[in-house]
N, CA and C atoms as a LAMMPS dump frame, in Angstrom:
ITEM: TIMESTEP
0
ITEM: NUMBER OF ATOMS
270
ITEM: BOX BOUNDS ff ff ff
-5.0000000000000000e+02 5.0000000000000000e+02
-5.0000000000000000e+02 5.0000000000000000e+02
-5.0000000000000000e+02 5.0000000000000000e+02
ITEM: ATOMS id mol type element x y z
1 1 1 N -447.677 282.506 -364.719
2 1 2 C -449.392 281.878 -365.106
3 1 3 C -448.793 280.063 -365.203
4 2 1 N -449.033 279.064 -364.26
5 2 2 C -448.865 277.883 -364.844
6 2 3 C -450.08 277.505 -365.275
7 3 1 N -449.002 276.129 -366.742
8 3 2 C -449.999 275.538 -367.203
9 3 3 C -450.469 274.441 -366.816
10 4 1 N -452.22 274.347 -366.983
11 4 2 C -452.719 273.285 -365.957
12 4 3 C -452.409 271.856 -366.912
13 5 1 N -452.325 271.081 -366.059
14 5 2 C -451.557 268.924 -366.315
15 5 3 C -453.178 268.412 -367.1
16 6 1 N -453.034 268.835 -368.351
17 6 2 C -454.428 267.803 -368.782
18 6 3 C -453.822 266.029 -368.112
19 7 1 N -453.06 265.894 -368
20 7 2 C -452.332 264.081 -368.064
21 7 3 C -453.306 263.695 -367.177
22 8 1 N -453.949 262.193 -367.65
23 8 2 C -455.46 261.587 -366.824
24 8 3 C -456.474 262.482 -366.679
25 9 1 N -457.112 262.766 -367.307
26 9 2 C -458.222 263.331 -367.168
27 9 3 C -458.343 263.9 -368.727
28 10 1 N -460.249 264.144 -368.578
29 10 2 C -461.11 264.116 -369.919
30 10 3 C -462.398 264.279 -369.132
31 11 1 N -463.22 264.558 -370.256
32 11 2 C -464.53 264.573 -370.456
33 11 3 C -465.248 264.103 -371.384
34 12 1 N -466.663 263.591 -370.618
35 12 2 C -467.351 263.098 -371.451
36 12 3 C -468.924 263.807 -371.745
37 13 1 N -469.804 264.111 -372.767
38 13 2 C -470.895 264.626 -373.281
39 13 3 C -471.39 263.746 -374.488
40 14 1 N -473.101 264.155 -373.49
41 14 2 C -473.947 263.298 -374.078
42 14 3 C -474.056 263.395 -376.088
43 15 1 N -474.095 262.491 -375.992
44 15 2 C -474.494 262.433 -377.745
45 15 3 C -475.631 262.35 -378.212
46 16 1 N -475.53 264.038 -379.294
47 16 2 C -476.813 264.641 -379.453
48 16 3 C -476.805 263.798 -381.053
49 17 1 N -475.817 263.112 -381.458
50 17 2 C -476.377 263.04 -383.077
51 17 3 C -476.38 261.49 -383.056
52 18 1 N -476.548 260.695 -382.017
53 18 2 C -476.889 259.062 -382.092
54 18 3 C -477.739 259.241 -383.395
55 19 1 N -477.427 258.1 -383.886
56 19 2 C -478.705 257.782 -385.009
57 19 3 C -479.005 256.492 -384.977
58 20 1 N -477.909 255.278 -384.719
59 20 2 C -478.011 254 -384.01
60 20 3 C -478.072 253.747 -382.462
61 21 1 N -478.663 252.261 -382.236
62 21 2 C -478.135 252.037 -380.401
63 21 3 C -476.756 251.673 -380.53
64 22 1 N -475.84 251.171 -381.745
65 22 2 C -474.754 250.871 -381.8
66 22 3 C -473.807 251.943 -381.101
67 23 1 N -474.26 253.241 -381.627
68 23 2 C -473.32 254.732 -381.254
69 23 3 C -473.028 254.65 -380.42
70 24 1 N -472.5 255.261 -379.881
71 24 2 C -472.276 255.687 -378.299
72 24 3 C -473.051 257.072 -377.321
73 25 1 N -473.881 256.468 -376.08
74 25 2 C -474.447 257.117 -376.16
75 25 3 C -473.215 258.619 -375.324
76 26 1 N -472.035 258.347 -374.736
77 26 2 C -471.496 259.834 -374.365
78 26 3 C -470.333 259.664 -375.15
79 27 1 N -469.857 261.334 -375.421
80 27 2 C -468.634 260.614 -376.895
81 27 3 C -467.475 262.04 -375.657
82 28 1 N -466.389 262.227 -375.634
83 28 2 C -465.894 262.695 -375.492
84 28 3 C -464.028 262.742 -375.643
85 29 1 N -463.016 263.435 -374.828
86 29 2 C -461.797 263.162 -375.334
87 29 3 C -461.133 262.849 -373.786
88 30 1 N -459.584 262.624 -374.248
89 30 2 C -459.014 262.354 -372.624
90 30 3 C -457.37 262.508 -372.939
91 31 1 N -456.631 263.373 -371.824
92 31 2 C -455.475 262.41 -372.676
93 31 3 C -454.26 261.397 -371.294
94 32 1 N -453.627 261.368 -371.644
95 32 2 C -453.209 259.884 -371.524
96 32 3 C -451.681 259.876 -372.095
97 33 1 N -450.608 260.286 -370.628
98 33 2 C -449.427 259.373 -370.653
99 33 3 C -448.764 260.349 -371.939
100 34 1 N -449.959 261.65 -372.43
101 34 2 C -449.02 262.814 -373.458
102 34 3 C -449.819 262.38 -374.94
103 35 1 N -450.618 262.188 -375.216
104 35 2 C -451.36 261.36 -376.016
105 35 3 C -453.079 261.626 -375.665
106 36 1 N -453.548 262.186 -376.892
107 36 2 C -454.695 262.255 -376.62
108 36 3 C -455.452 261.275 -377.666
109 37 1 N -456.714 261.234 -376.346
110 37 2 C -457.475 260.215 -376.966
111 37 3 C -459.182 260.235 -377.277
112 38 1 N -460.073 259.472 -378.018
113 38 2 C -461.21 259.66 -378.072
114 38 3 C -461.707 258.652 -377.406
115 39 1 N -462.837 259.824 -376.339
116 39 2 C -463.475 258.249 -375.226
117 39 3 C -465.052 258.02 -376.065
118 40 1 N -465.673 256.966 -376.277
119 40 2 C -466.762 256.809 -376.381
120 40 3 C -467.594 256.031 -375.81
121 41 1 N -468.77 256.546 -374.655
122 41 2 C -469.248 255.634 -373.77
123 41 3 C -471.229 255.377 -373.361
124 42 1 N -471.214 254.015 -373.532
125 42 2 C -471.986 253.221 -373.776
126 42 3 C -472.943 253.574 -372.286
127 43 1 N -474.749 253.903 -372.121
128 43 2 C -474.595 253.22 -370.743
129 43 3 C -475.282 251.841 -370.573
130 44 1 N -475.307 250.751 -370.111
131 44 2 C -475.636 249.443 -369.649
132 44 3 C -475.924 248.82 -368.611
133 45 1 N -477.038 248.134 -368.848
134 45 2 C -477.2 247.191 -367.175
135 45 3 C -476.922 245.907 -367.077
136 46 1 N -476.725 246.09 -366.066
137 46 2 C -476.248 244.512 -365.786
138 46 3 C -477.456 243.421 -365.926
139 47 1 N -477.208 242.031 -366.426
140 47 2 C -477.431 241.151 -366.874
141 47 3 C -477.519 240.543 -365.487
142 48 1 N -478.707 238.942 -365.272
143 48 2 C -478.623 238.316 -364.635
144 48 3 C -477.753 237.281 -364.903
145 49 1 N -477.448 236.822 -363.32
146 49 2 C -475.957 235.782 -363.497
147 49 3 C -474.958 237.503 -363.227
148 50 1 N -475.027 238.23 -363.827
149 50 2 C -473.935 239.07 -363.474
150 50 3 C -473.309 239.358 -361.452
151 51 1 N -472.744 239.907 -361.383
152 51 2 C -472.308 240.505 -360.202
153 51 3 C -473.362 241.354 -359.619
154 52 1 N -473.732 242.437 -360.968
155 52 2 C -474.787 243.45 -360.307
156 52 3 C -476.07 243.802 -360.894
157 53 1 N -477.047 243.053 -361.225
158 53 2 C -477.564 242.342 -361.865
159 53 3 C -478.936 243.534 -362.208
160 54 1 N -479.007 244.055 -363.244
161 54 2 C -480.298 245.292 -363.278
162 54 3 C -479.47 246.613 -362.417
163 55 1 N -478.163 247.37 -362.064
164 55 2 C -477.505 248.483 -362.308
165 55 3 C -477.213 248.921 -363.414
166 56 1 N -476.885 250.212 -363.288
167 56 2 C -476.929 250.38 -364.691
168 56 3 C -475.257 250.5 -365.081
169 57 1 N -474.62 250.876 -365.786
170 57 2 C -473.286 251.531 -365.675
171 57 3 C -472.877 251.593 -367.403
172 58 1 N -471.708 252.201 -367.429
173 58 2 C -470.741 253.048 -367.997
174 58 3 C -469.998 252.041 -369.022
175 59 1 N -469.66 251.876 -370.206
176 59 2 C -468.611 251.017 -370.471
177 59 3 C -468.449 251.854 -371.773
178 60 1 N -466.412 252.045 -371.51
179 60 2 C -466.255 252.556 -372.476
180 60 3 C -465.047 252.254 -373.597
181 61 1 N -465.096 252.367 -373.833
182 61 2 C -463.631 252.92 -375.684
183 61 3 C -462.879 254.025 -375.625
184 62 1 N -461.327 253.951 -375.914
185 62 2 C -460.465 255.102 -376.22
186 62 3 C -460.018 254.392 -377.931
187 63 1 N -459.854 255.205 -378.194
188 63 2 C -459.329 255.462 -379.421
189 63 3 C -458.026 256.265 -379.897
190 64 1 N -457.601 256.381 -379.809
191 64 2 C -456.004 257.383 -380.031
192 64 3 C -456.497 258.168 -381.068
193 65 1 N -456.697 259.564 -381.326
194 65 2 C -457.314 260.239 -382.402
195 65 3 C -456.273 260.429 -383.937
196 66 1 N -455.032 260.108 -383.308
197 66 2 C -454.136 260.109 -384.925
198 66 3 C -454.558 259.223 -385.655
199 67 1 N -455.339 257.497 -384.863
200 67 2 C -455.485 256.383 -385.446
201 67 3 C -456.938 257.014 -386.56
202 68 1 N -457.94 257.346 -385.811
203 68 2 C -459.157 258.16 -386.5
204 68 3 C -459.012 258.621 -387.598
205 69 1 N -458.073 259.535 -388.016
206 69 2 C -457.146 259.395 -389.377
207 69 3 C -457.222 259.116 -390.485
208 70 1 N -456.317 257.816 -389.959
209 70 2 C -455.223 257.027 -391.027
210 70 3 C -456.232 256.456 -391.386
211 71 1 N -456.4 256.505 -393.002
212 71 2 C -456.794 255.508 -394.051
213 71 3 C -456.441 254.693 -393.336
214 72 1 N -457.611 253.031 -393.325
215 72 2 C -457.086 251.931 -393.657
216 72 3 C -455.878 251.499 -394.738
217 73 1 N -455.09 250.887 -394.787
218 73 2 C -453.97 250.183 -396.199
219 73 3 C -454.275 248.649 -395.914
220 74 1 N -454.387 247.851 -397.041
221 74 2 C -454.623 246.666 -397.233
222 74 3 C -453.243 246.143 -396.735
223 75 1 N -453.128 244.787 -395.685
224 75 2 C -451.01 244.064 -395.162
225 75 3 C -450.665 243.357 -395.982
226 76 1 N -449.83 243.991 -396.51
227 76 2 C -448.975 242.975 -397.799
228 76 3 C -449.046 242.326 -397.566
229 77 1 N -449.567 240.598 -398.629
230 77 2 C -449.012 239.934 -398.638
231 77 3 C -448.248 239.055 -398.205
232 78 1 N -447.611 237.76 -397.158
233 78 2 C -445.916 237.769 -397.188
234 78 3 C -445.526 236.54 -398.006
235 79 1 N -444.805 236.775 -398.785
236 79 2 C -443.992 235.846 -399.393
237 79 3 C -443.425 234.607 -399.22
238 80 1 N -444.1 233.641 -400.037
239 80 2 C -443.766 232.239 -399.362
240 80 3 C -441.613 231.885 -399.793
241 81 1 N -441.072 231.785 -399.384
242 81 2 C -439.75 231.041 -398.852
243 81 3 C -439.635 230.342 -400.161
244 82 1 N -438.485 230.855 -400.443
245 82 2 C -438.465 230.174 -401.647
246 82 3 C -437.866 228.525 -401.472
247 83 1 N -438.655 227.51 -402.057
248 83 2 C -438.018 225.657 -401.295
249 83 3 C -436.489 225.398 -402.153
250 84 1 N -435.639 224.389 -402.393
251 84 2 C -434.32 224.139 -402.468
252 84 3 C -435.693 222.363 -403.071
253 85 1 N -434.123 222.085 -403.291
254 85 2 C -434.949 220.567 -404.149
255 85 3 C -434.68 219.713 -402.673
256 86 1 N -433.946 219.957 -401.708
257 86 2 C -433.625 219.106 -400.559
258 86 3 C -434.135 219.269 -399.593
259 87 1 N -435.847 220.393 -399.65
260 87 2 C -436.741 220.764 -399.279
261 87 3 C -438.071 220.092 -399.482
262 88 1 N -437.866 218.996 -400.732
263 88 2 C -438.801 218.555 -401.438
264 88 3 C -438.801 216.238 -400.788
265 89 1 N -440.52 216.392 -400.124
266 89 2 C -439.776 214.672 -399.635
267 89 3 C -439.666 213.665 -400.747
268 90 1 N -439.427 212.331 -401.07
269 90 2 C -438.875 212.101 -402.252
270 90 3 C -439.999 210.826 -401.51
């Protein structure tokens, strides 16, 4: 039996835990080049002056699944290079 290739495929489901307007309307996951991603999707309406005003569309965001769990760490502060007496203008 052959194994199904999931590359470049995924699925979205209605977000039944949406509590704020900024939360995605749909969530899901996909696989791209062997990496697993979370997908977030928002239903939006084209604004006046856009190519398709009034038309509904989905706005998507992808995030690596591994990045979701990683704690954010502060970036190290760069150490200034030491100055020689020759670097000081007279």
